N, C-alpha and C positions, 0 to 999 in steps of 0.2 A: 469432437469437432474442433474445439479451441486448440487442443494439443496438435491435431493434424495440421491446422493452419499455422501454428507456430513453427512446426518442422518445415513447412512449405515456404512461408514468407518472412520468418523471423520476427513475428509480432508476438509479444508475450501473451500466453494463454490467460494469465490473470487479468490483463488489461482488456482483452476481448470479452471475457466473461463479465467483468465489472461493467463495461460499456453496455453489454446486452441486458444485464439486469437493470441498470439505471434507465436506459432508453426505452425498454419494453415493459417496465413495471414488473419485472420477474416473469416475463412471458405472457402477461395478462392484458396488455394494451390493445387498443383497437387495431393498430397497424400489425402487431405481432399475431393476433388471432385471425385477422381477415386477409392480411397481405404477406404473412411470414417475414415481415420486415422488423428485425429485432434491434436495429441500430438507428432508426429514424432517418435514414438516408433519403434525401429528396430527389426530384426528377431531373436535376441538371445533367446534361450530357447522357440522357437515358432514352433508349428507343423501345424498351420493353413494356410490360403491363404496368398499369398505374392504379393507385388508390388515392382517395381524396379525404382530407379532414381539416377542420379548422385548427390552425397552429399560429404561427407568427402573423399570418394573413388568413382570411376566410377561405375555405375550400382549397387548401394548399395541396400540391401534387407530391406524392411520395412513390418510391419504387415498390413494385409488387413482385414477389417471387413465387415460384412453384413449390419451393421447399425451404425449410429452415437452413439446410446445408447451403443452398444457393445464396441466402442472405449472409451467411458467414463468409463465403467465398467472395462475394461482391464487396463486403466490408474490407477485406484484406486488400483487394484491388483498389478500393477507394483510398486507403492509407498509403498505397504505393505511388500516389501522385506527388509531383515535385514539392507541393506545399508542406508535406510531412517528411521530406527526405532526411532532415537532420535527426529525426527520432531513431533512425536505423543505425546511427553511430553509437547509440546507447547499448549497454548490456541488456540482454533479454530478461535478466533478473532485476533490472532497475525500474520497477513499476512506478516508483515515485517520479522519476525523471520522465517516464513516458506519460504519466497522467498530467504533469505540469506542462509538458511539451504539447500535448493535444489541445489544452486550453489556450496556450500561447499562440499556436498555429491556427486557431480559429475554428476548431471542430464544433464548439458550442459557444453560445453567447452567455451562458450562465457563469457568473463570476465564481461560483462555488463548484464548478464542474470537476476540476482536478482533485479538490479535497474530498468530494463525494466518491470519486473512483477509489481513492486511497482508503477511505473509510470502509467501503464495501470489500476491498481486497483484504484488509486487516481484520475486519469484523468476521468474515466468513472464511478466512485463511485460504483465499483463492491462489495465493502465491505457491501453494503446494502443487499446482498444476503446471507451473513453469518448468519446462523440461530440465533445465540445468540444475534445478533444486530437488528433483526427485532422487531420493537416496534411501538406503537401508540403514536406519539409525541403529539397528541391532549390531551392525558390523563395527560400530565405533567402540573402542575400548573404554570402559567405564572406570572412573577412579575408585580406589578403595576408600570406604567411608572413614577409615582411621588415619588417612594420610594427613600429617600436620602441614600447615601452611606457614605460619608465622615463624616457627623455629627451624625451618629447613630451607636455607637459601637456594639449594640445588634445584628445587622444583619451581622457584619463582622465575619462570621463563618469560614473563611479560613485565613491561613497565607499568607501575601502578601510580595513579594520579589522585589528586584530591580537588574537589570543587563543591561549593555549597556545603562544606563540612562533610562531604561524602566521598568515600574512596571508590575508584572506578578504573577500568581498563578501556582501551580503545580497540575496536574490532579491526582486524587486519583484512587484507584482500582474501576473498573466498573463505572467510572465517565462519565458524558456527558456534552456537552456544554450547554444544556438546564439547567442542575442542577447548573452549575457554574453561569450562568446568573441569575437564581432564587436566589441563595445564596447571590449574591453581588448586586442585584438590577440593572442589566444591561439588555438591550434588546439583545436577543440572536443573532439577525441579525448583530448587531453592533460588538459583540465579534467575530462572524464569519468573518466579514470584516477585523477586526484588525489582524486576524491570517491567512488570505488567505485560509479559509476552508469553506465548506458548513455547514449548521447548524446540519446536521446529521452525521458529520465526527466522526468515531469511535476513541475515545481517548484511549491511553494506559497509565497506571500508570507511572507518571514521566514526561509526556508531559508538555512543557511550554505553557501556555495560556496567551498572553499579554492582558493587560487591557487598552491599548492605541495604537495608530497608530505606526507601526514600522518605522524604519529609511530608508533612501534611500541608505545608504552605511554603512559599518561596522566602528566601532570606531577603532582608532589606538590602538595597533600595528597590528591589524588583516588585513593583506593585501591580503593573498592568503589562499586557502583551497584545500588540496589534497583529492580527493574523495575516500571513502572506499566502500567495498561491502555492499549493502543494504541501501545506502544513496540516497535520492531524493533531488531535488531542493527545495522542500518545507521544508524538514527536515533541510537542510543547512541554509535556510533563517530564520527558527525559532531559530536555535542555535546562530546565530549572530545578531538576531533582525533586519533583513533587509526585506523590502517588496520583495516578490518573483518577481514581475515585474521588480524591480530595479536590482535584481540579474541576470535576463536574459539580461537586457539592458547593464549592465556593461560588461558582457562577450560576447555581440553581438551574442546571441543565439536566435534561433526561439523557439516558444512555444512547438514544438514537440521534442526539444532536451532532451535527457536522459543522465545524467552524468554516466560515466563508471569508474570503479576502476582505479585510477592513474591519472585521469583528474585533471588539476590544474585550479581552478576557482578564478578570481579576486573578491575581496570583497569591493573594493573602487576605 
């Protein structure tokens, strides 16, 4: 249903799925089970069936649907209102921009809303359902394991940079980890491990891709980071060149922790 709605309304399937999971508690909430309402949409400008539950105010009114498909359709129509118009200028694969925009446009009052959506999309690889990213990875030519990198300038088709004492490349428009691995003679699984991502992770132009193992703590003078809207633990770990498991450990956070705007994270 999310993919069908993406084709019809240009709303990323990953965003729709993440919102449904978050708003409905994975389909187990009162509204989802009794009213087929998977997005927590209230009764404003609604003439259909209704359901009531205590929310921001006691006995608040929510839309009730005859099917889950109707809920998905109405959610798309809800996002086509002028308030959210600027989101449709974003690429359908820019789930981070969509998540941040939904919070900034007032979809939810939760200051951690965007970050929670991003966490769900990355944790469960929901980006795989975004139509523009569906691809046959078997069709990509794999590099030969014996291809040298350092001593053969002809295959160095990318600019290589250094920050935090680590070498990296910058993702290009419509880039993939498979393509970077092919260009530089790396095994794609090794690059994925260096960057704490799966091999099918959807890169955005400008993403940092490290070519070696990240550090266990940030270099001085980077001691703390104040979380902004749309940031994830992975994004923060990439920015400072820290292994994501170390970032959780330094801050004594469990794997299900989602950073919220204003949180202060230790970096060393």
